[in-house]
Structures are given as C-alpha cells and as structure tokens.
C-alpha positions in Angstrom: -0.2 0.3 0.0 3.2 2.6 0.7 4.7 1.5 -2.3 1.2 2.4 -4.1 1.0 5.7 -2.3 4.3 6.5 -3.1 4.5 5.6 -7.5 1.0 7.5 -7.0 2.8 10.8 -5.2 5.4 10.3 -8.1 3.0 10.4 -11.1 1.6 13.5 -9.8 4.4 15.1 -8.9 6.1 14.4 -12.1 3.1 15.4 -14.1 3.1 18.9 -12.2 6.5 19.3 -12.9 6.0 18.8 -16.4 3.2 21.2 -16.9 5.4 24.0 -14.7 7.8 23.5 -17.5 5.5 23.6 -19.8 4.2 27.1 -18.8 7.5 28.5 -18.2 8.5 27.7 -21.9 5.2 29.1 -22.8 6.3 32.3 -20.1 9.5 32.8 -22.3 7.2 32.5 -25.5 5.1 35.6 -24.2 7.9 37.0 -22.7 10.4 37.2 -26.5 7.1 38.1 -28.6 6.3 40.9 -26.4 10.1 43.0 -26.3 9.8 42.2 -30.4 6.4 43.9 -31.1 8.1 46.5 -28.1 10.7 47.0 -31.0 8.9 47.5 -33.8 7.0 49.9 -32.1 10.0 51.4 -31.4 11.2 52.3 -34.7 7.2 52.7 -35.5 7.8 55.8 -33.4 11.7 56.8 -34.6 10.1 56.7 -38.0 7.0 59.2 -37.6 9.8 61.3 -35.1 12.1 61.2 -38.7 9.0 61.9 -41.3 7.9 64.7 -39.2 11.3 66.2 -39.2 11.9 65.9 -42.3 8.4 67.4 -43.1 9.5 70.3 -40.5 12.7 70.3 -42.7 10.7 70.7 -46.3 8.2 73.7 -44.5 11.3 75.6 -44.0 13.0 75.4 -47.2 9.6 76.5 -48.8 9.4 79.4 -46.7 12.8 80.6 -47.7 12.1 79.9 -51.3 9.1 82.4 -51.1 10.6 84.9 -49.7 9.6 85.0 -46.6 10.9 86.3 -43.5 12.4 83.5 -40.6 10.4 85.4 -37.9 7.0 84.0 -39.8 8.4 80.5 -41.0 9.2 79.4 -37.8 5.7 81.4 -36.2 4.4 78.7 -39.1 6.1 76.6 -38.2 5.9 75.8 -34.6 1.3 76.8 -35.1 2.0 73.7 -37.4 3.5 71.4 -34.3 1.0 72.6 -32.1 -1.7 72.0 -34.7 -0.6 68.6 -35.1 0.0 68.0 -31.5 -3.5 69.1 -30.6 -4.6 67.2 -33.5 -4.9 63.9 -31.3 -5.7 65.1 -28.4 -8.8 65.6 -29.6 
C-alpha cells in the first residue's frame, strides 16, 4: 500500500513538474514576443519622428524659397507643430 501511494505521488509530482515546465516555456515565448513587438513599436516611433523632422525641414525650406522672413517661417512651423500635437488629443 505504501509503495502504491509513493508511486501515485511520484506520478503526480512528475505531472506537475511537466506542467510547470510548459508554463515556463509559454511565459518565455510571450516575453520574447512582447520584446519583439516593443522593438517594432520603437522603430515605428523613430520612423514617425524622422518623417516629422523631414516635413519641418521641407516647410522651412519652402518658406525660405518664397522669401518669407525667418520669424514668419518659425511662427508658421510652431503653429503647425502645435496643431499636430493638439489634433490627437481631441
């Protein structure tokens, strides 16, 4: 009887260890996936910042070409930036 209980407990323990190992692998997989998604989001943010910088430079160059005073160009750029900042908040 004692041997039977020991065997049952050993199988139960083995089963629990296997389940824990499966959960650990699943957690590691989920962490890796989250890291990859975070990296992709950071790249998206960098790309968006780059595109915004390019747009500002183009607007500045356009103002220079049209002969606007630098104060007007800068005021226009600041107003445009403020508008873009406020738009997502609304």
